[in-house]
mmCIF file of the N, C-alpha and C atoms, coordinates in Angstrom:
data_MODEL
# 
_entry.id   MODEL 
# 
loop_
_atom_site.group_PDB 
_atom_site.id 
_atom_site.type_symbol 
_atom_site.label_atom_id 
_atom_site.label_alt_id 
_atom_site.label_comp_id 
_atom_site.label_asym_id 
_atom_site.label_entity_id 
_atom_site.label_seq_id 
_atom_site.pdbx_PDB_ins_code 
_atom_site.Cartn_x 
_atom_site.Cartn_y 
_atom_site.Cartn_z 
_atom_site.occupancy 
_atom_site.B_iso_or_equiv 
_atom_site.pdbx_formal_charge 
_atom_site.auth_seq_id 
_atom_site.auth_comp_id 
_atom_site.auth_asym_id 
_atom_site.auth_atom_id 
_atom_site.pdbx_PDB_model_num 
ATOM 1   N N  . MET A 1 1  ? 83.044  110.062 88.273  1.00 0.00 ? 1  MET A N  1 
ATOM 2   C CA . MET A 1 1  ? 84.007  110.254 89.332  1.00 0.00 ? 1  MET A CA 1 
ATOM 3   C C  . MET A 1 1  ? 84.075  108.972 90.147  1.00 0.00 ? 1  MET A C  1 
ATOM 4   N N  . ASP A 1 2  ? 85.272  108.585 90.488  1.00 0.00 ? 2  ASP A N  1 
ATOM 5   C CA . ASP A 1 2  ? 85.496  107.400 91.297  1.00 0.00 ? 2  ASP A CA 1 
ATOM 6   C C  . ASP A 1 2  ? 85.890  107.847 92.699  1.00 0.00 ? 2  ASP A C  1 
ATOM 7   N N  . PHE A 1 3  ? 85.026  107.593 93.661  1.00 0.00 ? 3  PHE A N  1 
ATOM 8   C CA . PHE A 1 3  ? 85.304  107.966 95.043  1.00 0.00 ? 3  PHE A CA 1 
ATOM 9   C C  . PHE A 1 3  ? 86.128  106.888 95.728  1.00 0.00 ? 3  PHE A C  1 
ATOM 10  N N  . ASP A 1 4  ? 86.891  107.274 96.719  1.00 0.00 ? 4  ASP A N  1 
ATOM 11  C CA . ASP A 1 4  ? 87.675  106.344 97.514  1.00 0.00 ? 4  ASP A CA 1 
ATOM 12  C C  . ASP A 1 4  ? 86.724  105.603 98.450  1.00 0.00 ? 4  ASP A C  1 
ATOM 13  N N  . SER A 1 5  ? 86.405  104.376 98.110  1.00 0.00 ? 5  SER A N  1 
ATOM 14  C CA . SER A 1 5  ? 85.421  103.598 98.875  1.00 0.00 ? 5  SER A CA 1 
ATOM 15  C C  . SER A 1 5  ? 85.821  103.423 100.325 1.00 0.00 ? 5  SER A C  1 
ATOM 16  N N  . GLU A 1 6  ? 87.100  103.216 100.569 1.00 0.00 ? 6  GLU A N  1 
ATOM 17  C CA . GLU A 1 6  ? 87.561  103.006 101.941 1.00 0.00 ? 6  GLU A CA 1 
ATOM 18  C C  . GLU A 1 6  ? 87.406  104.266 102.785 1.00 0.00 ? 6  GLU A C  1 
ATOM 19  N N  . ARG A 1 7  ? 87.521  105.425 102.151 1.00 0.00 ? 7  ARG A N  1 
ATOM 20  C CA . ARG A 1 7  ? 87.404  106.687 102.887 1.00 0.00 ? 7  ARG A CA 1 
ATOM 21  C C  . ARG A 1 7  ? 85.942  107.047 103.148 1.00 0.00 ? 7  ARG A C  1 
ATOM 22  N N  . PHE A 1 8  ? 85.092  106.881 102.130 1.00 0.00 ? 8  PHE A N  1 
ATOM 23  C CA . PHE A 1 8  ? 83.716  107.323 102.249 1.00 0.00 ? 8  PHE A CA 1 
ATOM 24  C C  . PHE A 1 8  ? 82.764  106.240 102.747 1.00 0.00 ? 8  PHE A C  1 
ATOM 25  N N  . CYS A 1 9  ? 83.135  104.991 102.593 1.00 0.00 ? 9  CYS A N  1 
ATOM 26  C CA . CYS A 1 9  ? 82.305  103.882 103.055 1.00 0.00 ? 9  CYS A CA 1 
ATOM 27  C C  . CYS A 1 9  ? 83.197  102.897 103.802 1.00 0.00 ? 9  CYS A C  1 
ATOM 28  N N  . PRO A 1 10 ? 83.525  103.186 105.043 1.00 0.00 ? 10 PRO A N  1 
ATOM 29  C CA . PRO A 1 10 ? 84.486  102.365 105.783 1.00 0.00 ? 10 PRO A CA 1 
ATOM 30  C C  . PRO A 1 10 ? 84.117  100.880 105.872 1.00 0.00 ? 10 PRO A C  1 
ATOM 31  N N  . GLN A 1 11 ? 82.852  100.543 105.679 1.00 0.00 ? 11 GLN A N  1 
ATOM 32  C CA . GLN A 1 11 ? 82.471  99.137  105.755 1.00 0.00 ? 11 GLN A CA 1 
ATOM 33  C C  . GLN A 1 11 ? 82.965  98.344  104.541 1.00 0.00 ? 11 GLN A C  1 
ATOM 34  N N  . ASN A 1 12 ? 83.362  99.044  103.470 1.00 0.00 ? 12 ASN A N  1 
ATOM 35  C CA . ASN A 1 12 ? 83.913  98.352  102.299 1.00 0.00 ? 12 ASN A CA 1 
ATOM 36  C C  . ASN A 1 12 ? 85.300  97.812  102.635 1.00 0.00 ? 12 ASN A C  1 
ATOM 37  N N  . ILE A 1 13 ? 85.585  96.624  102.192 1.00 0.00 ? 13 ILE A N  1 
ATOM 38  C CA . ILE A 1 13 ? 86.873  96.007  102.491 1.00 0.00 ? 13 ILE A CA 1 
ATOM 39  C C  . ILE A 1 13 ? 87.974  96.561  101.600 1.00 0.00 ? 13 ILE A C  1 
ATOM 40  N N  . ALA A 1 14 ? 87.684  96.774  100.336 1.00 0.00 ? 14 ALA A N  1 
ATOM 41  C CA . ALA A 1 14 ? 88.719  97.228  99.405  1.00 0.00 ? 14 ALA A CA 1 
ATOM 42  C C  . ALA A 1 14 ? 88.200  98.352  98.525  1.00 0.00 ? 14 ALA A C  1 
ATOM 43  N N  . ASN A 1 15 ? 89.098  99.221  98.152  1.00 0.00 ? 15 ASN A N  1 
ATOM 44  C CA . ASN A 1 15 ? 88.775  100.297 97.232  1.00 0.00 ? 15 ASN A CA 1 
ATOM 45  C C  . ASN A 1 15 ? 88.987  99.774  95.815  1.00 0.00 ? 15 ASN A C  1 
ATOM 46  N N  . THR A 1 16 ? 87.983  99.874  94.964  1.00 0.00 ? 16 THR A N  1 
ATOM 47  C CA . THR A 1 16 ? 88.123  99.425  93.586  1.00 0.00 ? 16 THR A CA 1 
ATOM 48  C C  . THR A 1 16 ? 88.043  100.616 92.644  1.00 0.00 ? 16 THR A C  1 
ATOM 49  N N  . ASP A 1 17 ? 88.664  100.491 91.497  1.00 0.00 ? 17 ASP A N  1 
ATOM 50  C CA . ASP A 1 17 ? 88.682  101.558 90.508  1.00 0.00 ? 17 ASP A CA 1 
ATOM 51  C C  . ASP A 1 17 ? 87.430  101.461 89.643  1.00 0.00 ? 17 ASP A C  1 
ATOM 52  N N  . ALA A 1 18 ? 86.501  102.362 89.850  1.00 0.00 ? 18 ALA A N  1 
ATOM 53  C CA . ALA A 1 18 ? 85.231  102.338 89.118  1.00 0.00 ? 18 ALA A CA 1 
ATOM 54  C C  . ALA A 1 18 ? 85.389  102.814 87.676  1.00 0.00 ? 18 ALA A C  1 
ATOM 55  N N  . CYS A 1 19 ? 86.555  103.348 87.338  1.00 0.00 ? 19 CYS A N  1 
ATOM 56  C CA . CYS A 1 19 ? 86.752  103.861 85.979  1.00 0.00 ? 19 CYS A CA 1 
ATOM 57  C C  . CYS A 1 19 ? 87.227  102.790 85.010  1.00 0.00 ? 19 CYS A C  1 
ATOM 58  N N  . ILE A 1 20 ? 87.841  101.724 85.513  1.00 0.00 ? 20 ILE A N  1 
ATOM 59  C CA . ILE A 1 20 ? 88.327  100.663 84.626  1.00 0.00 ? 20 ILE A CA 1 
ATOM 60  C C  . ILE A 1 20 ? 87.155  100.073 83.854  1.00 0.00 ? 20 ILE A C  1 
ATOM 61  N N  . GLY A 1 21 ? 87.316  99.939  82.569  1.00 0.00 ? 21 GLY A N  1 
ATOM 62  C CA . GLY A 1 21 ? 86.276  99.361  81.732  1.00 0.00 ? 21 GLY A CA 1 
ATOM 63  C C  . GLY A 1 21 ? 85.349  100.375 81.107  1.00 0.00 ? 21 GLY A C  1 
ATOM 64  N N  . ASN A 1 22 ? 85.454  101.640 81.479  1.00 0.00 ? 22 ASN A N  1 
ATOM 65  C CA . ASN A 1 22 ? 84.573  102.656 80.909  1.00 0.00 ? 22 ASN A CA 1 
ATOM 66  C C  . ASN A 1 22 ? 84.788  102.841 79.416  1.00 0.00 ? 22 ASN A C  1 
ATOM 67  N N  . GLU A 1 23 ? 85.975  102.482 78.918  1.00 0.00 ? 23 GLU A N  1 
ATOM 68  C CA . GLU A 1 23 ? 86.229  102.658 77.488  1.00 0.00 ? 23 GLU A CA 1 
ATOM 69  C C  . GLU A 1 23 ? 85.344  101.754 76.648  1.00 0.00 ? 23 GLU A C  1 
ATOM 70  N N  . LEU A 1 24 ? 84.702  100.770 77.269  1.00 0.00 ? 24 LEU A N  1 
ATOM 71  C CA . LEU A 1 24 ? 83.796  99.878  76.551  1.00 0.00 ? 24 LEU A CA 1 
ATOM 72  C C  . LEU A 1 24 ? 82.393  100.461 76.448  1.00 0.00 ? 24 LEU A C  1 
ATOM 73  N N  . ILE A 1 25 ? 82.142  101.573 77.164  1.00 0.00 ? 25 ILE A N  1 
ATOM 74  C CA . ILE A 1 25 ? 80.824  102.195 77.209  1.00 0.00 ? 25 ILE A CA 1 
ATOM 75  C C  . ILE A 1 25 ? 80.808  103.406 76.277  1.00 0.00 ? 25 ILE A C  1 
ATOM 76  N N  . SER A 1 26 ? 79.763  103.583 75.526  1.00 0.00 ? 26 SER A N  1 
ATOM 77  C CA . SER A 1 26 ? 79.574  104.765 74.678  1.00 0.00 ? 26 SER A CA 1 
ATOM 78  C C  . SER A 1 26 ? 80.721  105.000 73.707  1.00 0.00 ? 26 SER A C  1 
ATOM 79  N N  . GLY A 1 27 ? 81.316  103.938 73.201  1.00 0.00 ? 27 GLY A N  1 
ATOM 80  C CA . GLY A 1 27 ? 82.367  104.086 72.204  1.00 0.00 ? 27 GLY A CA 1 
ATOM 81  C C  . GLY A 1 27 ? 83.641  104.714 72.717  1.00 0.00 ? 27 GLY A C  1 
ATOM 82  N N  . GLY A 1 28 ? 83.901  104.571 73.997  1.00 0.00 ? 28 GLY A N  1 
ATOM 83  C CA . GLY A 1 28 ? 85.161  105.062 74.548  1.00 0.00 ? 28 GLY A CA 1 
ATOM 84  C C  . GLY A 1 28 ? 85.168  106.527 74.892  1.00 0.00 ? 28 GLY A C  1 
ATOM 85  N N  . VAL A 1 29 ? 84.021  107.126 75.120  1.00 0.00 ? 29 VAL A N  1 
ATOM 86  C CA . VAL A 1 29 ? 84.000  108.560 75.433  1.00 0.00 ? 29 VAL A CA 1 
ATOM 87  C C  . VAL A 1 29 ? 83.954  108.841 76.933  1.00 0.00 ? 29 VAL A C  1 
ATOM 88  N N  . ILE A 1 30 ? 83.851  107.822 77.754  1.00 0.00 ? 30 ILE A N  1 
ATOM 89  C CA . ILE A 1 30 ? 83.832  108.018 79.201  1.00 0.00 ? 30 ILE A CA 1 
ATOM 90  C C  . ILE A 1 30 ? 85.251  107.813 79.724  1.00 0.00 ? 30 ILE A C  1 
ATOM 91  N N  . PRO A 1 31 ? 85.806  108.782 80.468  1.00 0.00 ? 31 PRO A N  1 
ATOM 92  C CA . PRO A 1 31 ? 87.182  108.674 80.948  1.00 0.00 ? 31 PRO A CA 1 
ATOM 93  C C  . PRO A 1 31 ? 87.399  107.433 81.815  1.00 0.00 ? 31 PRO A C  1 
ATOM 94  N N  . THR A 1 32 ? 88.609  106.918 81.748  1.00 0.00 ? 32 THR A N  1 
ATOM 95  C CA . THR A 1 32 ? 88.993  105.769 82.554  1.00 0.00 ? 32 THR A CA 1 
ATOM 96  C C  . THR A 1 32 ? 90.303  106.099 83.255  1.00 0.00 ? 32 THR A C  1 
ATOM 97  N N  . SER A 1 33 ? 90.867  105.144 83.917  1.00 0.00 ? 33 SER A N  1 
ATOM 98  C CA . SER A 1 33 ? 92.206  105.322 84.462  1.00 0.00 ? 33 SER A CA 1 
ATOM 99  C C  . SER A 1 33 ? 93.137  104.246 83.925  1.00 0.00 ? 33 SER A C  1 
ATOM 100 N N  . SER A 1 34 ? 92.713  103.563 82.867  1.00 0.00 ? 34 SER A N  1 
ATOM 101 C CA . SER A 1 34 ? 93.551  102.536 82.258  1.00 0.00 ? 34 SER A CA 1 
ATOM 102 C C  . SER A 1 34 ? 94.619  103.188 81.388  1.00 0.00 ? 34 SER A C  1 
ATOM 103 N N  . CYS A 1 35 ? 95.855  102.708 81.518  1.00 0.00 ? 35 CYS A N  1 
ATOM 104 C CA . CYS A 1 35 ? 96.941  103.270 80.716  1.00 0.00 ? 35 CYS A CA 1 
ATOM 105 C C  . CYS A 1 35 ? 97.274  102.389 79.514  1.00 0.00 ? 35 CYS A C  1 
ATOM 106 N N  . VAL A 1 36 ? 96.359  101.491 79.160  1.00 0.00 ? 36 VAL A N  1 
ATOM 107 C CA . VAL A 1 36 ? 96.586  100.628 77.993  1.00 0.00 ? 36 VAL A CA 1 
ATOM 108 C C  . VAL A 1 36 ? 95.324  100.495 77.146  1.00 0.00 ? 36 VAL A C  1 
ATOM 109 N N  . ASN A 1 37 ? 94.556  101.581 77.017  1.00 0.00 ? 37 ASN A N  1 
ATOM 110 C CA . ASN A 1 37 ? 93.296  101.484 76.276  1.00 0.00 ? 37 ASN A CA 1 
ATOM 111 C C  . ASN A 1 37 ? 93.287  102.285 74.976  1.00 0.00 ? 37 ASN A C  1 
ATOM 112 N N  . GLY A 1 38 ? 94.413  102.880 74.618  1.00 0.00 ? 38 GLY A N  1 
ATOM 113 C CA . GLY A 1 38 ? 94.477  103.639 73.375  1.00 0.00 ? 38 GLY A CA 1 
ATOM 114 C C  . GLY A 1 38 ? 93.842  105.008 73.446  1.00 0.00 ? 38 GLY A C  1 
ATOM 115 N N  . LEU A 1 39 ? 93.444  105.437 74.637  1.00 0.00 ? 39 LEU A N  1 
ATOM 116 C CA . LEU A 1 39 ? 92.811  106.744 74.829  1.00 0.00 ? 39 LEU A CA 1 
ATOM 117 C C  . LEU A 1 39 ? 93.665  107.601 75.755  1.00 0.00 ? 39 LEU A C  1 
ATOM 118 N N  . GLN A 1 40 ? 93.541  108.913 75.637  1.00 0.00 ? 40 GLN A N  1 
ATOM 119 C CA . GLN A 1 40 ? 94.181  109.803 76.605  1.00 0.00 ? 40 GLN A CA 1 
ATOM 120 C C  . GLN A 1 40 ? 93.151  110.118 77.672  1.00 0.00 ? 40 GLN A C  1 
ATOM 121 N N  . ASP A 1 41 ? 93.364  109.575 78.839  1.00 0.00 ? 41 ASP A N  1 
ATOM 122 C CA . ASP A 1 41 ? 92.416  109.808 79.920  1.00 0.00 ? 41 ASP A CA 1 
ATOM 123 C C  . ASP A 1 41 ? 93.166  109.911 81.237  1.00 0.00 ? 41 ASP A C  1 
ATOM 124 N N  . GLY A 1 42 ? 92.435  110.277 82.279  1.00 0.00 ? 42 GLY A N  1 
ATOM 125 C CA . GLY A 1 42 ? 93.087  110.505 83.556  1.00 0.00 ? 42 GLY A CA 1 
ATOM 126 C C  . GLY A 1 42 ? 94.077  111.642 83.419  1.00 0.00 ? 42 GLY A C  1 
ATOM 127 N N  . ASP A 1 43 ? 95.278  111.450 83.950  1.00 0.00 ? 43 ASP A N  1 
ATOM 128 C CA . ASP A 1 43 ? 96.295  112.499 83.845  1.00 0.00 ? 43 ASP A CA 1 
ATOM 129 C C  . ASP A 1 43 ? 97.364  112.147 82.803  1.00 0.00 ? 43 ASP A C  1 
ATOM 130 N N  . GLU A 1 44 ? 97.025  111.272 81.865  1.00 0.00 ? 44 GLU A N  1 
ATOM 131 C CA . GLU A 1 44 ? 97.960  110.928 80.802  1.00 0.00 ? 44 GLU A CA 1 
ATOM 132 C C  . GLU A 1 44 ? 98.289  112.172 79.971  1.00 0.00 ? 44 GLU A C  1 
ATOM 133 N N  . VAL A 1 45 ? 99.495  112.215 79.460  1.00 0.00 ? 45 VAL A N  1 
ATOM 134 C CA . VAL A 1 45 ? 99.927  113.357 78.655  1.00 0.00 ? 45 VAL A CA 1 
ATOM 135 C C  . VAL A 1 45 ? 99.694  113.121 77.164  1.00 0.00 ? 45 VAL A C  1 
ATOM 136 N N  . ALA A 1 46 ? 99.402  111.902 76.779  1.00 0.00 ? 46 ALA A N  1 
ATOM 137 C CA . ALA A 1 46 ? 99.055  111.492 75.421  1.00 0.00 ? 46 ALA A CA 1 
ATOM 138 C C  . ALA A 1 46 ? 98.378  110.125 75.563  1.00 0.00 ? 46 ALA A C  1 
ATOM 139 N N  . PRO A 1 47 ? 97.765  109.607 74.507  1.00 0.00 ? 47 PRO A N  1 
ATOM 140 C CA . PRO A 1 47 ? 97.129  108.294 74.652  1.00 0.00 ? 47 PRO A CA 1 
ATOM 141 C C  . PRO A 1 47 ? 98.105  107.246 75.184  1.00 0.00 ? 47 PRO A C  1 
ATOM 142 N N  . ASP A 1 48 ? 97.774  106.688 76.334  1.00 0.00 ? 48 ASP A N  1 
ATOM 143 C CA . ASP A 1 48 ? 98.563  105.644 76.995  1.00 0.00 ? 48 ASP A CA 1 
ATOM 144 C C  . ASP A 1 48 ? 99.981  106.063 77.361  1.00 0.00 ? 48 ASP A C  1 
ATOM 145 N N  . VAL A 1 49 ? 100.204 107.352 77.572  1.00 0.00 ? 49 VAL A N  1 
ATOM 146 C CA . VAL A 1 49 ? 101.508 107.852 78.015  1.00 0.00 ? 49 VAL A CA 1 
ATOM 147 C C  . VAL A 1 49 ? 101.327 108.438 79.408  1.00 0.00 ? 49 VAL A C  1 
ATOM 148 N N  . CYS A 1 50 ? 101.932 107.776 80.381  1.00 0.00 ? 50 CYS A N  1 
ATOM 149 C CA . CYS A 1 50 ? 101.801 108.215 81.772  1.00 0.00 ? 50 CYS A CA 1 
ATOM 150 C C  . CYS A 1 50 ? 102.580 109.506 82.021  1.00 0.00 ? 50 CYS A C  1 
ATOM 151 N N  . PRO A 1 51 ? 102.154 110.309 83.020  1.00 0.00 ? 51 PRO A N  1 
ATOM 152 C CA . PRO A 1 51 ? 102.843 111.564 83.321  1.00 0.00 ? 51 PRO A CA 1 
ATOM 153 C C  . PRO A 1 51 ? 104.210 111.307 83.960  1.00 0.00 ? 51 PRO A C  1 
ATOM 154 N N  . THR A 1 52 ? 105.070 112.285 83.914  1.00 0.00 ? 52 THR A N  1 
ATOM 155 C CA . THR A 1 52 ? 106.422 112.178 84.448  1.00 0.00 ? 52 THR A CA 1 
ATOM 156 C C  . THR A 1 52 ? 106.470 111.717 85.905  1.00 0.00 ? 52 THR A C  1 
ATOM 157 N N  . PRO A 1 53 ? 105.597 112.227 86.797  1.00 0.00 ? 53 PRO A N  1 
ATOM 158 C CA . PRO A 1 53 ? 105.685 111.763 88.190  1.00 0.00 ? 53 PRO A CA 1 
ATOM 159 C C  . PRO A 1 53 ? 105.349 110.274 88.364  1.00 0.00 ? 53 PRO A C  1 
ATOM 160 N N  . ARG A 1 54 ? 104.585 109.703 87.429  1.00 0.00 ? 54 ARG A N  1 
ATOM 161 C CA . ARG A 1 54 ? 104.213 108.283 87.495  1.00 0.00 ? 54 ARG A CA 1 
ATOM 162 C C  . ARG A 1 54 ? 104.382 107.684 86.099  1.00 0.00 ? 54 ARG A C  1 
ATOM 163 N N  . PRO A 1 55 ? 105.619 107.500 85.648  1.00 0.00 ? 55 PRO A N  1 
ATOM 164 C CA . PRO A 1 55 ? 105.881 107.193 84.246  1.00 0.00 ? 55 PRO A CA 1 
ATOM 165 C C  . PRO A 1 55 ? 105.607 105.762 83.776  1.00 0.00 ? 55 PRO A C  1 
ATOM 166 N N  . THR A 1 56 ? 105.416 104.838 84.716  1.00 0.00 ? 56 THR A N  1 
ATOM 167 C CA . THR A 1 56 ? 105.297 103.435 84.331  1.00 0.00 ? 56 THR A CA 1 
ATOM 168 C C  . THR A 1 56 ? 103.852 102.960 84.352  1.00 0.00 ? 56 THR A C  1 
ATOM 169 N N  . CYS A 1 57 ? 103.451 102.225 83.318  1.00 0.00 ? 57 CYS A N  1 
ATOM 170 C CA . CYS A 1 57 ? 102.118 101.623 83.287  1.00 0.00 ? 57 CYS A CA 1 
ATOM 171 C C  . CYS A 1 57 ? 102.227 100.224 83.884  1.00 0.00 ? 57 CYS A C  1 
ATOM 172 N N  . ASN A 1 58 ? 101.576 100.005 85.013  1.00 0.00 ? 58 ASN A N  1 
ATOM 173 C CA . ASN A 1 58 ? 101.594 98.697  85.673  1.00 0.00 ? 58 ASN A CA 1 
ATOM 174 C C  . ASN A 1 58 ? 100.855 97.684  84.815  1.00 0.00 ? 58 ASN A C  1 
ATOM 175 N N  . THR A 1 59 ? 101.511 96.594  84.446  1.00 0.00 ? 59 THR A N  1 
ATOM 176 C CA . THR A 1 59 ? 100.904 95.614  83.547  1.00 0.00 ? 59 THR A CA 1 
ATOM 177 C C  . THR A 1 59 ? 99.820  94.774  84.219  1.00 0.00 ? 59 THR A C  1 
ATOM 178 N N  . THR A 1 60 ? 99.765  94.806  85.537  1.00 0.00 ? 60 THR A N  1 
ATOM 179 C CA . THR A 1 60 ? 98.734  94.062  86.257  1.00 0.00 ? 60 THR A CA 1 
ATOM 180 C C  . THR A 1 60 ? 97.489  94.910  86.499  1.00 0.00 ? 60 THR A C  1 
ATOM 181 N N  . THR A 1 61 ? 97.685  96.133  87.002  1.00 0.00 ? 61 THR A N  1 
ATOM 182 C CA . THR A 1 61 ? 96.552  96.991  87.340  1.00 0.00 ? 61 THR A CA 1 
ATOM 183 C C  . THR A 1 61 ? 96.149  97.910  86.195  1.00 0.00 ? 61 THR A C  1 
ATOM 184 N N  . HIS A 1 62 ? 97.049  98.113  85.231  1.00 0.00 ? 62 HIS A N  1 
ATOM 185 C CA . HIS A 1 62 ? 96.826  99.030  84.106  1.00 0.00 ? 62 HIS A CA 1 
ATOM 186 C C  . HIS A 1 62 ? 96.669  100.470 84.575  1.00 0.00 ? 62 HIS A C  1 
ATOM 187 N N  . HIS A 1 63 ? 97.369  100.825 85.629  1.00 0.00 ? 63 HIS A N  1 
ATOM 188 C CA . HIS A 1 63 ? 97.385  102.188 86.140  1.00 0.00 ? 63 HIS A CA 1 
ATOM 189 C C  . HIS A 1 63 ? 98.798  102.747 86.036  1.00 0.00 ? 63 HIS A C  1 
ATOM 190 N N  . CYS A 1 64 ? 98.892  104.050 85.837  1.00 0.00 ? 64 CYS A N  1 
ATOM 191 C CA . CYS A 1 64 ? 100.192 104.705 85.857  1.00 0.00 ? 64 CYS A CA 1 
ATOM 192 C C  . CYS A 1 64 ? 100.713 104.701 87.288  1.00 0.00 ? 64 CYS A C  1 
ATOM 193 N N  . GLU A 1 65 ? 102.004 104.434 87.418  1.00 0.00 ? 65 GLU A N  1 
ATOM 194 C CA . GLU A 1 65 ? 102.607 104.489 88.760  1.00 0.00 ? 65 GLU A CA 1 
ATOM 195 C C  . GLU A 1 65 ? 104.070 104.862 88.674  1.00 0.00 ? 65 GLU A C  1 
# 
């Protein structure tokens, strides 16, 4: 689980996505929030297919938006 760092630890300057890069651990069995990793994770409706409310995969952050 990735907690909102800014909400739970106000001394943190920025909230970072702790799930990015998890596909490199344990052969890709740990969920991520990357929309370009070939896996269906987060709220994707299929591997690397973002949901209707956030249909675009941001090429910089690799998150659905």
